[in-house]
N, C-alpha and C positions, 0 to 999 in steps of 0.2 A: 404463459409466461408473461411477465413484470411489464409494463410498458416501457421502452428502451429510448433513452435521448441519444440522439445521434452525434458522433464524437466529431472533434474540429477537424479540418482539413479534409481533404478528398476520399481518404480511406484511413482503415484501422485494421489491425490483425487480431484474430480470435480464433478459439477451440470450439469447433460445435459437432453436434449429432444430430441426426433425424430421429425419428421413434423407433427405439430397438435399434438403431444402427452404431456403428464405431465412431468414437470420436474423430474429427478431421481439421486441420489447419486451414481456418480460411481468411479471406481478404473480405472486409466488410466495407460495402460503399453504398450510400444512400440505405434502403431497405433489403439489400440482398446481398449474397455471400458466395463467393466461388471457392471451390475446393482446390487449394493450392498443392496437393497432393496429387492430383490429377491434371495439374498446368504447368507447374514449373518444371523443368527440364531435368533436374535432379530426385523429383518426386518426395518431396520432405514428407515424413510420417508425423511431422508434430509443427509446433511453432520453433520450438527450439532450435530444430534443424534449419530452419529458415534465418532464424537469428545467427546460427553458426557461419552463415554465408551472407550476413547481413548487406556488407558494400556491393555485393554482386546481385543480390536480391531486391535492394532499394529501388535502382531505376527499372527496373523489370516490372515490379509491384505498381509505381507510378504508372506506366503503360497499361496494365492490366485494368487499373481502375477506370479506366475509360474505354476500355472495349467492349462493344456491345455485344458483339458474336461470340459470346463464350455462354458457357454451361453455367449461368448464374442460378441461384436457388431464392425463394423469399425467405427472407429472414424470419418471418412468422412463421411459427409450426417447428423451428429447429430449437433444439436445447443450448443454452448458452453455458459452455464450461469455464473454469478458470483458465484464462487466455495462454498461460505458459507454465510449465513445470521446471521448477527453478532446481539446480543443483545446490545452490546455497542461498541462504537468506540472510542478509546484514540489516538488523534493526537499530534503529537511532532514538536515545532516549534523551529526555531533557533538552530538547531542542527547539521549543517555542517558548520564548522570552515570556509571555504573557502567562502561560500555562506553568511556569516554574514560579512566578512571582507568585501567583494564586496559590500553589500548593505549598509554597514555603511559608506564606502570612496564616493559612490556616491551620500548619502544624506547629507554628512557633508556640514556645513554651508559655504556659499558665501566668509564669511571673515575668516575661518578658516586659519591660517597663515602656517600650515604644509604642507609640499609637499605631493605628492600621497605616495611616498616610507615612509615618516616619519608616515603618517596615517596607512599607512598599518600596520608597525612594531608595532604600540602603539596598535592598534585594535587586533592583533595577539598575542600580551601579555594579554590583558584582555580577549581573548576567551581561552586561556590555564590556566588560573588561574581559569576562571568558570569552565572549565572542572575537573579541580584538586579538585575544592573546593567548587562550587555552588551546585544546583539543577536543573535538567531538567526543562522545560516550556512546559506543557502540558495542553491541553484543550479537550474537547469531541465534539462528532459531533452525526448526526441523521443516524440510520440505513438506512433510507428511501433514502439517497444520493447514496446509493450503486447501482450498475450498470454492467452489463455482461463487459467482456474483448473486446468485439467487437459491442457492441451497438453505436448507434449513439448518441453524446453527446449534448443534447438539450441547447443552450445559451440562458438565460432568456432575456427577452426585456427589462430589468432593470440593466442588468449586463453589465456595459460600459467598464471594463477591466478585461476580464476574462482571467484566466492564469494557464499554467500546472503547476504540482508540482510532479514529479514522485519519488515514496518511496518504499522502502523495510518494509513489513507488516509483523509481525509476529501474529500466530493465536494460541490462547490460547488452551490448553488441558484439564486443570482441574481448579476448583474454586483456585484461589491465595489470600491469604488476609496476609498482614504483612510477606512475604516472604524476606530473604536477596537477595544480588545481588549475593551472591555464589551459592544459590539453585535456583534463578529464571529462569535459562533455563530449568529446568527441568519441568517446566509448560508450554513450548512452543512447542506445536504439530507440527508446521511447520511454512513454510514462503510462502507469496505470493506477488505479485505487486498491488500497488495502485496509482492511479492518483488523488492526493488530490487538484482538482481544486478550484481556489479561485478568487474571484471578487475584483481586486486590490482597485477599486474605493471605495467599501464599507468596506474594512478592518477595518477604523477608523469612528466613529462618528462626523460628522462635527457640529450636534447642541449639542452634550455635549463631547466636546475633552477629558474632566478630567477624564469620565469615562473610555476611551481607545477603545480597540478593539471591533469590534461585529462579532464574529463569527457565530452566526445564521446568519446573512445574508451574507456575503461574502462566506462563505463555504457550506451551507446546501440545496442548491436548489438540486430538485430529479435529481438523475443521474450524481451529480458532483464528484463519486467516483467510476470510472472504476475500478473493482477488477478482479484479475485472471490473467491467465486461469486458474490455479490450486492451489492447496496446496500442496507444494513439503514437505515429511516430515523432520523435522529437523535431523534427522540421516544420511539424504542425503546432507546436507550441513555441512559441516565441520567446516567451518568459515564463521559465517554469518558478520562477521566485516571485510570481505574482499571479496565485489562483486560489480562487475562493474553495475553501474546505467545511463541507456542511453535512452535518448528521443529524438527521431528525429520528426521533424515538416516538413511535406511535402518532406520527404526525407532527409534534412538538419539536422546534429546532433546539438543540443542546450544544452542538459546535458549529461556529460560523464565524471562520477566521480565516485571514489571508496568508499564503507562503511568505510573503514579506515578514512575517513576524518569526520566522527559522532565524535561529543564530548561526548555523551553519548550513550554507547552501548546499546543492547537488554538487556541484564542483570541488567544494572542499570535503564534503562526507567521502565521495568516492577515490579522491586522492589519498586521504588519510587511509581509509581501508585499505588502497591498493599499497601501502606501505608495508604492510604486514601479510596481506593474503592475496593470491592470484584471483580476480575476479573473472568469472568464464560466461559465456553467451547465455543468456536468459537469467541469469542470477539477478535478485532482486536487491536493492537498496532502499528499504523503508528510512522514511525522512523524518519520523517522530509526528507526534498526535498533538494539535493546539488545545488551547483550554476549553473546557467543557465537556470533561469525560465525567462519568457516572459519578466517583466518588466526591467530585467538586459538587454536583447537586444533590448527593445524598441517595440517591435513587439508583440501584444498581440492577443489571439485567435478569428477567424472570421468564419463565413459560408464557409463552404466547406474544411477547413483545417483537416489534417489527422495526427493524433499523433500515434507515434509506439513507444511503450514503453517496455524495457527487462532489465532484471536483471538477472546476472549470475546463471543458471541453474533453474530457474524459467519460462523460456518461454517468449512469447511476446505478449503482446495485443494491439489492432488496434482498434481506433477509429476515427468517422468522426465526425466535430462540424455541427449542422445544427441550424438554427434560429428558435427562437419559434414561432408558429403560431397562430395568433390572436384568 
């Protein structure tokens, strides 16, 4: 198992299993894990069942984290799975200011008369207006894309330009429908790490350019969303709007940006989504990826690549790319 960074705060939640054992919902504190299915009175079968009773569970978890006379297991030797199986995944696109500016400048028309500096300044002004006056851009993903934080990432044979997109993910605590931005964070149980992989070659439909993006094809291959390693309670992350998002490819830093660069913060994203959809416990709200994707570097994923993604206080995930077997 990969070297694991400790999460912020006194405890975190995750899904674990012993060798050849069934996954169980766990409370992680220091380097030990408590099986919540055997400890909590309602015997939850998974982390989503804990989240469904979050207001009741949270004070109990705080107490358990400091209890010594319990059946703690060493983390070493346990397999770490994706911390939760969501029913819904909401993904935010074009939500990092610098990322959008970089992409717009890189893809401007060859006959664009503006200098790079002029183009950047104009696009930056547009981004600032968008953050102040417009709405987030959100689409939906499939739960079957979720994979563990140390699982191999299988690159489908049809994916010609697979790319990384490390993101902060908010985990929903209770049903949220038509909530305001001011109250939205009350519906967030905690935070985790997601790598929202994308095949750049299939983002746009070549046969129907007027239709636009094809999110099903480019983002929803099995295992295209490594998640975790754990969920850190929101109370342990004082400011989710000031976390460092870092992705290394084979040891080289490719993404390294603060969530301060987000155009729409978590509260606005949750509120916006809830105007249309009913968010449910365990659902994920992915907040977009900062600058430094593979398409920016001209270096896409291939067999043998190792991605290491970290976000302040949330731990580290480490995944290896393998080609799809025929």
